[in-house]
N, C-alpha and C positions, 0 to 999 in steps of 0.2 A: 710492292710498296710504293714505287714511283707513281703507278697508276692511281693508287688510293690517295696519295698526296695531291696529285693533279686534280682528282675529282673533288677533293675537299676545297682546293683553291677556287675551282669553278663555282662551287656552291656558295662561296663567300663573295662572288663577284656582285657588284652593286648595279642594280637595274637603272636604266636611264630615267624612268619615271620617278624612282626614289631620289635620284640626284637632283632632278628638276624641283620636286616638292621641297626637298631640303634646302635648295638654294633660294627659294622665293622670299623667306624672311630677310635674307641678306640683301635682297634687292631693295626693299623699302627702308631697311635700316641704313643701307649705304647712302640712300638719298638724304635722309635726315642728318646722318652724321657728317656728311660732306658739306651740307649747307651750314651746319654749325661751325665746321672748321673754316670754310671759305668765306662765310658772310656774317656770322654772328658778331665777330669783333668789329667789322666795318660798319655793320648796322648800329652797334652800340656807340661807336665813336663819331660817325658821320651823320647819323639820323637822330639818335637819342642825345648826342653831344656829351657823352660820358668820357672822361679822360682816359687815354689808352692805358695808363698805369693802373687805374681803378678796374678797368675791364679785365686786364691780366690778373689782377688780384682776385677777382670774382672766380675766374676759372681755376686759379690755384687753390682757393678755399674748397671748391667742389672736389678737388683731388684728395684733400684731407678727409672729406666725408666718404669718398670712395674707399679709403683705407679701411673703413668699417664695413660698408655695404658689399663690396666685392667678395671678400672672403666669407662674409656671412651668407650671402646668396649662394655662393658655390657650395659651402658646407651644408646648408639646408637643402639645396637641390640634390646632393648626394644622398641625403637621409629621407627625402620625401618618398612616401609609399602610397600612391593613389592609383586607382584603376586606370585613369587616363595616361599615367606615366609620370615619372618624376621630372622629366625635362619639359614635356608638353604642358603640364599644369602650370608651371612658372611662366611659360611664354604666353599662355592664355591670360593669366592674371595680370601680366605686365603690359599687354597690348593697349588697353584703353588709357591707363595713366601715361604711357609713352606718347600717345596722340594728344591728350589734353595739355600736357606740359609743353609740348612742342608749339602748340598754338599760343600758349601764354607768353612764351619767350618773345614772339614777334607781335604781341598785342600790347606791349608797354606803351602807355599814352605819351606822345612826344611833348605834350603841353603840361605834363605833370611836374611837380617839384623835383629837384635833383634827388632828394631823399627818397621820394616815392619811386622814382625810376630805378634807383640803386637797389632798394629792397625788393621791388617787383622782379627785376632781372635776376638778382642773386638767388632768390627762392626758386624761381622758375628753372634756372640753369641747374641748380643742385637737384631739384626734383626730377628733371628730365634725365640727368645722368643716372639717377637711382633707378628709374624705370628702364633705362637702356641696359643697365646691368642685369635686371630681371629677365630680359630677353636674350642678351648676348651671351652671357655665361652658360645658361642651359643649352643654347643653340650650338655653341662650340662643343660642349660636352657631348651632346647628341651626335654630332658628326664623328667624334672619336669612337663612338660605340657602334657605328654602322658597319665597320669592317675591322678585321684583325690584320689584314694585309697592308704592307707598306704602300704598294701601288694603289690599292683601293682607297686608302686614306689620302694619297696625293690627289686622286681624282675627286674625292668628296670635297676636300678643302679647296681644290682648284675651281670647282663649280661654284663653291661659296664665294671665293675671291672674285671670280668673273661676274657673278650676280651683284656683288658689292660694287664693283667698278661700273656696272651698267646702271645701278641706282645712282651712283655719283654722277654719271654722265647725264642722267635725267635732271639732276640738281643743277647742272650747268645751264640747261635750257631755261630753267626758272631764274638762274642767276643773271642771265642776260636781261630779262625783264626787270629784275630788281635794280640793275645798274642803270638801265634806261629810265626807270622811275625816279632814281636819285637826281637825274638831270632836270627833272620837272619840279624838284623841291622835296623837302623832308616829309611833308604831308602825303604826297603821292607815293613816296617810297614806303612809308609806314603802312599805307592802305594796301598796296600790292603785297607787301610782306605778310600782312595779316591774312589776306584772302588766300594766298597760295599755301600758307601753313594749314589752313582749315581743310583745303582739298587734300593735301598730303596726309593729314591726320586720318581722314576717313578712309583713304585708299590703304594706308598702313594697317589699320585695324582689320579691314576686310581680308587683306592678303595673309597676315599672320594667322588669323583665326582659321581661314580656309586651309592653309598649309598644315597647321597643327592637327586639324580634324581629319584630313585626308591621308596623312602619313603616319603609320603606326610606329611605336617606339620599340627599338631593339631589346630583346630579352637579355642581351649581353650586359647591359647596364645594371641589371637586377641580380647579377650573380653573387654579389657579396654585400653584406650589410656593414656599413662603416661603424667601427667601434670607438674610434678616437674622437676626442673633442675638437672644437674648432681651433683652439690654441695649439693642441698637439699636432694637428694637420699642418698648420702654418709653420710650426717648428720643423716638421719633417720635410716640407717643401724647401725651407731655407737651408736645411742640412744636406739636401740632395744636390750634390755638386753639379750634376748635369742640368737640373732645372734652374738652379741659381745662375749658372753661366748663361743659359739661353734667355732667361728673363731679363738679365742685365743687358745683353746684346740687343734684345728686342726693344727695350726702353730707349737705348741710345740711338738705334737705327730709326725708330719712328719719330724721335725728336728731330732728326735731320729731315725726314720726309715732311713733317708737319710745318717746317719753316717755309717750304714751297707753298703749301696751302694757305698759310697765314699771310705771306708776302706777295703772292702772285698778282693780286689785283692792285696792290700798292705800287709795285714796280712797273706794271703795265701802264698805270695811269700817270705816275709821277716821274718815272725815269725814262721809259720809252715814249711816253706821250701818246699812247694808243690803247686806251682802256678796253677797246673792243677785242683785243687779241687775248686777253686773259681767259675768257671762257673757251676760246678756240684752242689755246695752248693746253689748258687743263683737260679739255675734251680729247685732244690728241694723246695726252698722257694716259688717260683712262682707256681709250680704244686700244692703244698699244699693250696696256696691261692685260686686257681681256684676250686679245689675239695671241699673247705670249704664253698663256696658261698651258696649252697643249705642248708647247716647246719645253717648258720647264718639267712637265710630267714625264715627257720622253727622256730628257736629259737625266732625270732622277733615276731612270731605269739603268743608266749606263755608268753612273758614278755615285759615290756616297752623297747623301742629301746635304750633310753639313758642309762638305767641301764645295758643293755647288752653290750653296747659300753664301758662303764666304767669298767666292769669286764674284757673285752678284753685288755684294757690299762694296768690293773694290771698284767695280764698274760704276756704281752709284756715286761713290766719292769723287771720281774723276768727272762724271757728267754734271753733277750738281755744282762742283767747284768751278766749272767753266762759266756758269751763269754770273759769277762775280764780274766778269769782263764786260757785262752789258753797260756798265757806267762809263766805259772808256771807248766803246765802239761807235763809230759814225760811218755813214749816215743812218737815219732811222730804219731804212729798208734792210741794211745789214744787221742792225740790232734785232729786228724781227726774225730774220732768217736764222741767225745764231741762236736765238731763243727757241725756235721750233726744233732745230736739230738737237740741241741739248735735251729738250723735253722728250723727244722721241726715244733717245737712248736711256734717259732716266726712267721712263715708263717701262721699258723692256726689263731693265735691271730690277726695278721695284716689284715687278710681278712675282719674282722668285720668293720673296718673303711671305707674301700672302698665300702662295700655293704650297710651299714647302714647310714654312715655319710651323703651322699647327700640326702638320704630319710629324715633324721632329718632336714636338711636345707630346704627341700621342705615343711615340716610342718611349719617351721618358716615363709616361704614365704606366706603360707596360712594365718597365723596370721597377717602378715604385710598387706595383702589385706583387712582383716577385719578392720584394723585400718586406712588404707589410701584410700581404694577403688580402688587401682591399682594393676595390676599384674606386678611385677618387678623381674622376674627370672634372667634376664640378669645382673642386678645390683648386686643381691645377689651372684650369682655364679661367677661374676667377683671378688668379695671380696674373695670368696672361692679359686678361681684360683690363685689370688695374694698371699694368705696365703700359698698355696701348693708350688708354685714356689719359694716364698721367703724362705720357710723352706729349700728347697734344696740348694739354693744359699747361704743362711746364714751358713748352715752347711759346705758347701764346703769352704767358706771363713774361718770358724773356723778351719776346718781340715787343710787347707793350712797353716794357721798361726801356728797351733799346731805342724805340721810336722817340720816346721822350728825351733820351740822352742825346740823340743825333740832331735834335731840333726840328722834328717833324711837325708841321702845321696842317691840319686837315683842310681840304678844299683850297689850298694855296700852292703856288709854284715853289718848288723846293730848291735849295741851294745845291751846288755841286757836291759839297761835303756831305749833305744829307742824302743825296742820290747814291754816292759811294757807300755810305753807311747802309742804305737799303739793300744794295746788291751784295754787300758783305753778309748781311743776315740771310739773304736768299741763297747765296752760293758757298761762302766760306764756312758758315756755321754747319750746314749739312756735310761738307767735305770732312771737317774735323770729326763729326759724329760717326760717319760711316767708316772712316779710317780707324778710329778707336774700336768700333764694333768688330771690324774684320780682324784686328790684332787680338782682341780678347777671344774671339770665336776660334782662333787657331788652336786653342787648348781643348776644344770639344772632342770627345773620343768615343761616345756611345754609338754602337751600331744596332740597327733593328734586328729582331730575332726571326724575321720572316722574309 
């Protein structure tokens, strides 16, 4: 019996080629998403001259719309029955709209009226997040179907997380050009942003289409036909105590992480006085995340995944919290060193969520199948995607409101009080988020069945 079990486990091992092809869409999505998180708000405030509070409101409204599109796409993805596959068909259909709307966001005319800029940006952001949902939810669901094994899922989502970080690293290279262009004026910044978005749109479309056509879809996802309605599925997810707890923790944790993305450039420029360190620091953060993926996969073989994830949250709380001290450290060289050290450990801790988190949710989906008799990866990862995107948008809304409250003035030297407020958003806000997340996650108890 042991030999049969081992043979079955070996047959379910995921080939390297499968992992690479599965990870490719995350590479290009990671580029786009990070540029949205790292630069979209600064582009809107410093280039388009839209008030920070209004920008935050735009992203908040897009999350309201996501409350409709995420569960709808997830539910329809579970029910799609096409020869090309229920996940791949959605990714193919969403690839071109994702590219076009990304271009539109950075093509807002800087000399247009305030009303025109507001409407253009709002519609483009909402449309982009809708297309992003059509790609991300099926892609995550596809990953959960590639293996039944806990270790296989850890590797699958580890590769996805590493590819996502690599795409984000590529975004940093472009970010440096965007920052340099801002020094030459708003017109130059707008032109560079528009040109780079077009290049990214073309590459994204080609990569997603190629990946989808070259990698077949697992038959595991076709084993059961969903019988429940979208509202019934949403009700079941909410009633699933394991899913409810993980989604709440994920939302809180990513809100903390998003604060770094939203504030990194602001703090580098207005607190440390060295805007050039922002891309380097974020690059270090991403490189450490990629390098740490095998570490977390190995550690997950030695201890329960949920316990490992909780320890990582505690580590994130400490490292992010230390960034608050940047407003009080002198001289500048010590500020820069302190920033890099904190970012290094923050990147290591943050890698755990991207590697282990989706694997934990996959275990919950298995639990749901035992209760309902249905495979509903799309619905569960739709909730996951909504939590992830909501975290970023909620944080941007909070950051925009907070910047207005603390007296931030774009392209001006900031007061000491404003600088302290900036580092509080960068450091103390994530500290609180991660601490709360770790406390809530202490209640998680579901163990994988393999």
